[in-house]
C-alpha positions in Angstrom: 0.0 0.0 0.0 2.8 2.4 0.9 4.7 2.0 -2.4 1.4 2.0 -4.4 0.6 5.4 -2.8 4.1 6.7 -3.7 3.8 5.5 -7.3 0.4 7.2 -7.6 1.7 10.5 -6.3 4.8 10.3 -8.6 2.6 9.7 -11.6 0.2 12.5 -10.8 2.9 15.0 -9.9 4.8 14.1 -13.1 1.7 14.7 -15.2 1.0 18.0 -13.6 4.7 19.1 -14.0 4.7 18.1 -17.6 1.3 19.8 -18.3 2.6 23.1 -16.9 6.3 23.0 -17.6 6.2 22.1 -21.3 3.8 25.0 -22.3 5.7 27.4 -20.1 9.0 26.4 -21.7 7.6 27.0 -25.1 6.3 30.4 -24.1 9.7 31.3 -22.7 11.3 30.3 -26.0 8.8 32.4 -28.0 9.3 35.4 -25.7 13.1 35.2 -26.3 12.5 35.2 -30.0 10.2 38.1 -29.8 12.7 40.0 -27.7 15.5 39.4 -30.2 13.4 40.6 -33.2 12.1 43.6 -31.2 15.7 44.7 -30.7 16.3 44.3 -34.5 13.3 46.4 -35.3 14.5 49.2 -33.0 17.9 49.1 -34.8 16.2 49.3 -38.2 14.0 52.2 -37.0 17.1 54.2 -36.0 18.3 54.1 -39.6 15.0 54.8 -41.3 15.0 58.6 -40.7 18.4 59.0 -42.3 17.3 57.1 -45.4 14.3 59.4 -45.9 16.7 62.4 -45.9 19.8 61.2 -47.9 21.1 58.2 -49.8 24.8 59.2 -49.7 27.0 56.2 -48.9 29.3 58.1 -46.6 26.5 59.6 -44.6 24.7 56.4 -44.3 27.8 54.5 -43.2 28.4 57.0 -40.4 24.7 56.6 -39.3 25.0 52.8 -39.3 28.3 53.0 -37.4 26.8 55.3 -34.8 24.0 52.8 -34.3 26.7 50.4 -33.0 25.4 47.5 -35.1 27.3 47.9 -38.4 28.5 44.2 -38.2 24.9 43.0 -38.2 23.2 45.6 -40.4 23.0 46.1 -44.1 21.2 48.7 -46.3 20.1 48.0 -49.8 19.3 51.1 -51.9 18.0 50.6 -55.4 19.3 52.7 -58.4 17.3 55.9 -59.0 17.7 59.2 -61.1 20.8 57.9 -62.7 22.5 57.0 -59.4 23.8 53.4 -59.0 22.6 50.9 -56.5 24.1 51.4 -53.0 24.9 48.4 -50.8 26.1 49.2 -47.3 27.2 46.4 -44.9 27.3 42.6 -45.3 24.3 41.1 -47.2 23.1 37.8 -45.7 19.6 37.5 -47.1 19.2 36.3 -50.7 18.2 38.7 -53.4 14.7 37.3 -53.9 13.8 37.8 -50.2 14.9 41.5 -50.5 13.0 42.0 -53.7 9.9 40.4 -52.2 10.1 42.8 -49.2 10.5 45.8 -51.5 7.5 44.7 -53.6 5.2 44.0 -50.6 6.2 47.1 -48.7 6.1 45.4 -45.3 8.7 44.0 -42.9 9.5 40.3 -43.1 12.0 37.7 -41.8 14.2 35.4 -43.8 16.3 32.4 -42.7 20.0 32.9 -43.2 23.0 30.8 -42.2 23.6 31.1 -38.5 20.2 32.7 -37.7 17.6 35.0 -39.2 17.4 38.4 -40.9 14.8 41.1 -40.4 14.0 42.9 -43.6 12.5 46.4 -43.0 11.3 48.4 -46.1 11.8 52.2 -46.0 10.4 54.7 -48.6 13.0 57.1 -50.2 12.4 60.7 -51.3 12.8 59.4 -54.9 9.8 57.2 -54.5 11.9 54.0 -54.4 11.9 51.5 -51.6 15.1 50.8 -49.7 15.5 47.7 -47.5 17.2 47.7 -44.1 18.6 44.2 -43.2 19.3 43.4 -39.6 21.0 40.1 -38.8 19.7 38.2 -35.7 22.0 35.4 -34.6 20.5 32.1 -33.4 22.3 32.5 -30.1 20.5 35.8 -29.5 17.1 34.1 -30.3 17.7 31.4 -27.7 19.5 33.6 -25.2 18.3 32.6 -21.7 16.0 29.8 -22.9 18.3 27.0 -21.7 18.7 28.6 -18.2 14.9 29.0 -18.0 14.3 25.4 -19.0 16.9 24.2 -16.4 15.1 26.1 -13.7 11.7 24.7 -14.8 13.2 21.1 -14.7 14.7 21.7 -11.3 11.4 23.0 -10.0 9.6 20.0 -11.5 12.1 17.5 -9.9 11.7 19.3 -6.6 8.0 19.0 -6.8 8.2 15.3 -7.6 10.6 14.6 -4.7 8.4 16.6 -2.4 5.3 14.7 -3.4 7.2 11.4 -2.8 8.2 12.5 0.7 4.6 13.5 1.5 3.2 10.3 0.0 5.7 8.2 1.9 4.7 9.9 5.2 1.0 9.4 4.5 1.8 5.8 3.5 3.6 5.1 6.7 0.7 6.5 8.7 -1.6 4.1 6.8 0.6 1.1 6.5 2.0 0.9 10.1 -1.4 0.3 11.7 -2.2 -2.3 9.0 1.1 -4.1 9.7 0.5 -4.1 13.4 -2.9 -5.6 12.7 -1.4 -8.3 10.5 1.3 -9.1 13.1 -1.2 -9.3 15.9 -3.4 -11.6 13.7 -0.4 -13.9 13.2 0.5 -13.9 16.9 -3.1 -14.7 17.8 -3.0 -17.6 15.3 0.2 -18.9 16.8 -1.5 -19.0 20.2 -0.3 -15.7 21.7 -3.8 -14.9 23.1 -2.6 -11.7 24.8 -1.8 -10.0 21.4 -3.8 -6.8 20.9 -3.7 -3.9 18.4 -3.3 -0.2 19.3 -6.4 1.6 18.3 -4.8 4.4 16.2 -4.3 5.5 12.6 -7.0 6.4 10.0 -10.6 5.9 11.0 -11.1 2.7 9.0 -8.0 1.1 10.6 -9.0 2.2 14.1 -12.4 0.5 13.5 -10.5 -2.6 12.3 -8.3 -2.5 15.4 -11.4 -2.2 17.7 -13.0 -5.2 15.9 -9.9 -7.3 16.1 -9.4 -6.6 19.8 -13.0 -7.4 20.5 -12.7 -10.7 18.5 -9.5 -11.6 20.4 -11.3 -11.0 23.7 -14.1 -13.3 22.6 -11.7 -16.0 21.4 -9.9 -15.9 24.8 -13.3 -16.2 26.6 -14.4 -19.0 24.3 -11.2 -20.9 24.8 -11.4 -20.5 28.5 -15.0 -21.8 28.4 -13.9 -24.8 26.3 -11.1 -25.6 28.6 -13.4 -25.5 31.6 -15.9 -27.6 29.9 -13.3 -30.2 28.8 -11.9 -30.3 32.4 -15.4 -30.7 33.9 -16.4 -33.5 31.5 -13.1 -35.2 32.0 -13.5 -34.9 35.8 -16.9 -36.6 35.6 -15.1 -39.7 34.3 -13.3 -40.2 37.6 -16.3 -41.7 39.3 -16.8 -44.6 36.8 -13.0 -45.0 36.6 -12.9 -45.5 40.3 -15.5 -48.2 40.1 -13.7 -49.9 37.3 -10.4 -49.8 39.2 -12.1 -51.3 42.3 -13.7 -54.0 40.2 -10.5 -54.7 38.4 -8.7 -55.1 41.7 -11.1 -57.8 42.7 -10.5 -59.9 39.5 -7.6 -61.8 41.0 -4.7 -63.0 39.1 -4.4 -64.0 35.4 -3.5 -62.4 32.1 -7.0 -61.0 31.5 -7.1 -59.4 34.9 -3.6 -57.8 34.5 -4.6 -56.4 31.1 -7.9 -55.0 32.6 -6.0 -53.3 35.4 -3.4 -51.9 33.0 -6.1 -50.6 30.8 -7.8 -48.9 33.7 -4.5 -47.3 34.9 -3.8 -46.0 31.4 -7.3 -44.6 31.1 -6.8 -42.8 34.4 -3.5 -41.3 33.2 -5.2 -40.1 30.0 -8.0 -38.5 31.9 -5.5 -36.8 34.2 -3.6 -35.5 31.2 -6.7 -34.1 29.6 -7.6 -32.3 32.8 -4.2 -30.8 33.2 -4.0 -29.7 29.5 -7.4 -28.2 29.7 -6.5 -26.2 32.8 -3.4 -24.7 31.3 -3.6 -21.0 30.5 -1.5 -21.3 27.3 -1.9 -23.7 24.4 1.0 -26.1 23.7 2.4 -24.7 20.4 6.1 -25.4 20.8 7.6 -27.5 18.0 9.6 -30.6 18.8 13.3 -29.8 19.1 16.3 -31.6 17.7 16.7 -35.1 19.1 13.1 -35.2 20.4 10.5 -37.8 19.2 10.4 -41.5 19.6 11.3 -44.8 18.1 8.4 -45.9 15.9 9.4 -49.5 16.0 9.5 -49.6 19.8 6.1 -47.9 20.1 4.5 -50.3 17.5 5.9 -53.3 19.4 4.6 -52.1 22.7 1.1 -51.3 21.4 0.9 -54.6 19.5 1.8 -56.5 22.6 -1.3 -55.0 24.2 -3.6 -55.5 21.2 -2.3 -59.0 20.3 -3.7 -60.4 23.6 -7.1 -59.1 22.7 -6.7 -60.4 19.2 -5.9 -63.9 20.5 -9.1 -63.8 22.6 -11.1 -63.0 19.5 -9.3 -65.4 17.2 -7.7 -62.7 15.0 -4.5 -63.3 13.0 -2.0 -60.6 13.6 1.1 -59.7 11.5 3.7 -57.1 12.4 6.6 -56.3 10.0 9.4 -53.7 9.9 9.9 -53.3 13.6 13.1 -55.3 13.9 15.3 -52.2 13.9 15.1 -48.6 15.3 13.1 -46.1 13.4 13.3 -42.5 14.8 10.5 -40.1 14.0 9.8 -36.5 15.0 6.6 -37.4 16.9 6.0 -37.6 20.6 5.7 -41.1 21.9 2.3 -40.5 23.5 0.9 -39.1 20.2 2.1 -42.0 18.1 0.7 -44.5 20.7 -2.7 -42.6 20.7 -2.8 -42.7 16.8 -2.1 -46.5 16.8 -4.6 -47.1 19.5 -7.2 -45.2 17.5 -6.6 -47.2 14.3 -6.4 -50.6 16.0 -9.4 -49.7 18.1 -11.3 -49.1 14.9 -10.3 -52.5 13.6 -11.7 -54.3 16.7 -14.7 -52.0 16.9 -15.8 -52.1 13.2 -14.8 -55.6 12.0 -16.2 -59.0 13.2 -14.3 -61.3 15.5 -11.8 -63.5 13.6 -10.9 -60.7 11.1 -7.1 -60.5 10.5 -5.1 -57.3 10.7 -1.5 -56.2 10.2 0.8 -53.3 11.0 3.8 -52.6 8.8 6.6 -50.0 9.3 8.6 -48.9 6.3 11.6 -46.6 6.7 12.1 -44.6 3.5 14.9 -42.0 2.8 13.1 -39.0 4.2 9.9 -40.5 5.6 8.5 -43.3 7.7 5.3 -45.1 6.5 3.1 -46.9 9.0 0.5 -49.2 7.4 -2.5 -50.5 9.4 -4.6 -52.9 7.3 -7.3 -55.4 8.0 -9.4 -58.0 6.2 -12.8 -56.5 7.0 -15.4 -55.1 4.7 -13.6 -51.8 4.1 -14.7 -48.1 4.3 -17.4 -47.1 1.9 -16.7 -43.4 1.9 -13.0 -42.6 2.9 -13.5 -38.8 2.6 -16.4 -38.8 5.0 -14.4 -41.0 7.4 -11.5 -38.5 7.4 -13.8 -35.6 8.1 -13.5 -34.6 11.7 -16.4 -35.4 14.0 -18.7 -37.1 11.4 -18.2 -40.6 12.5 -19.6 -43.6 10.7 -23.1 -43.5 12.1 -22.5 -46.5 14.3 -22.7 -46.6 18.1 -19.4 -45.6 19.7 -18.1 -43.8 16.6 -17.2 -40.1 17.1 -15.2 -39.6 13.9 -12.2 -38.3 15.8 -9.9 -41.3 15.6 -8.8 -40.8 12.0 -8.6 -37.1 12.6 -6.1 -37.7 15.4 -4.0 -39.7 13.0 -4.3 -37.1 10.3 -3.2 -34.3 12.6 -0.2 -36.3 13.8 1.0 -36.9 10.2 0.3 -33.3 9.1 2.3 -31.9 12.1 5.4 -33.3 10.4 4.4 -32.3 6.8 3.1 -35.7 6.0 -0.3 -37.1 5.0 -2.8 -39.9 5.6 -4.5 -41.9 2.9 -7.2 -44.6 3.1 -7.2 -47.4 0.5 -7.7 -51.1 0.0 -5.3 -53.5 1.6 -3.9 -56.8 0.3 -6.0 -58.5 3.0 -9.1 -57.4 1.3 -10.2 -54.7 3.7 -9.1 -51.2 4.7 -5.5 -49.9 4.6 -4.6 -46.7 6.4 -1.2 -45.3 5.2 0.5 -42.7 7.5 3.3 -40.7 6.0 5.5 -39.2 8.7 8.0 -36.7 7.2 11.5 -36.7 8.7 12.6 -33.4 7.2 9.3 -31.3 7.4 9.1 -30.7 3.7 6.0 -30.8 1.4 3.6 -33.8 1.8 4.5 -36.9 -0.2 2.5 -38.2 -3.1 1.2 -41.7 -3.2 2.9 -44.2 -5.5 2.7 -47.9 -6.0 2.8 -50.1 -2.9 6.1 -50.1 -1.1 7.4 -46.8 -2.6 7.3 -43.2 -1.7 7.3 -40.6 -4.5 8.0 -36.9 -4.6 7.2 -34.6 -7.5 10.7 -34.8 -9.0 12.5 -37.8 -7.4 11.7 -41.2 -6.0 12.7 -42.7 -2.7 12.6 -46.5 -2.5 11.5 -48.0 0.7 14.1 -49.8 2.7 
C-alpha cells in the first residue's frame, strides 16, 4: 500500500509538472525570439529617418556605425535618377527575399546561415523602396532559454521529490497500523492470546483494530470456556473409573485381569492428562526440538503386545513387520501411541471377530510409513471417514480417531491416505516426514514418491 501510494503521487505530480512546464517552456522560447526581433526592429527604426533624408553612402555608413550594429546591419538602396545601387554592410539575405520585401512594402524575416534576418522596407524621397537588413544570430534568439528550462526542470524534480516525501509519510501513517494488525493476527493464530492492536491511525484502521481486539477477547473467553468444559467433562469420568479400578482389583490374578487393570490405569492417566492440559492457560504450540521424538518400531511393538492379547481372545490373526530395527521419527511417543490405538481400536470395533489385521513400518529415505490394514469389509466413503467429527453413524463412533491420525501426520508435513489392503479390507497409510518438507504423493505399494524424485522403501 505504501509503495502504491508513492507511485500514484509520482505519476500524478509528473503529469502536472509536464502539463505546466512544457507549455511554459515553449512560451519562454517564443518570448526570447520576440525580444530578439524587437531589438532588431529598433535598430532598423534608428536608420529609417536618415534614409528618408539622404542616400549618400558616406553619410549612411556614419549613421550605421553610430547605431553600433554595423556588423549585423546592411542597407540595400536601389538605383534611381541615374544613381547606381548602393549596398552598405554585409548582405546575408538572398536577393529574392529582399526583392519580395521591396515589392510587398512590409517587414518580413528570412532564414540565413547562423540565424535569421529582419528585412525592413523604407520609402525614399525618390519614391523607391530601400530595405534595411538586420541580422539576428541564433544565439540571440535562444538567449536565456536553456537557463529557464533548467530552472523549470529543477522545480519539477523538486515537486516530484516533495510529493514522494509527502506520500511516503502518508503511506507510513496508513501502513503501520495495518502491519500491526497483521502481526497481531499472526501472533493470535500462533497461540499468543494476549496479542492486541493499538487503536490508532486512520478511521477505518481504528475501526478494524477495535473489531480485532473485540474478536481476540471473545476468542480468549471461548477458549477459557472450552477448557473449563473439557476439564469438567473429564473430571466426571473419575467416578466410573474409580468403580472400574475397584472392580479390576477384585478380579484376582491372570493375564486378562492384569490387562484390565493396566487398561484402567492407562485410562486414568489419559483423563488426568486431559484435565491438566485443559486447565493450562496457554496452548501447547512449541515445536519438537532436535533429538526429540520417539522410536516408531518400539512404540509399535509395545502397542501390538497389548492388542495382540485381545486379538488372541477374538481369534484374529496378527502380522507385524518392519519393527526389527530402530526407526526414529519427530513425533512424541504418546501421540504415536494414541494414533495407533485409534486405528487398532477401529479394527476391533468395526470388524467382526476373527478378522485378521496387520501393522507394517517402512523406513524410507526421508519419511516413515506406517500401514495399518485389515481383512474387513472396508470403508465405503473414505473422505467422510477423514472428516473430523462425522463418524460412521455406528454406536461408539465419534469420527475423531482418523482425525487424530491425520493431525499427527500433518504436524510433520506428511499425509494420511485410506485405500484397499492386500488383506481385502481397509488400509490406512500414515506418511511421517523426517525433514518437514511438502507432503509426499502416493505411488505404488512399497514406494514413496516426490514430484521430481523417487525414494525407494528400505
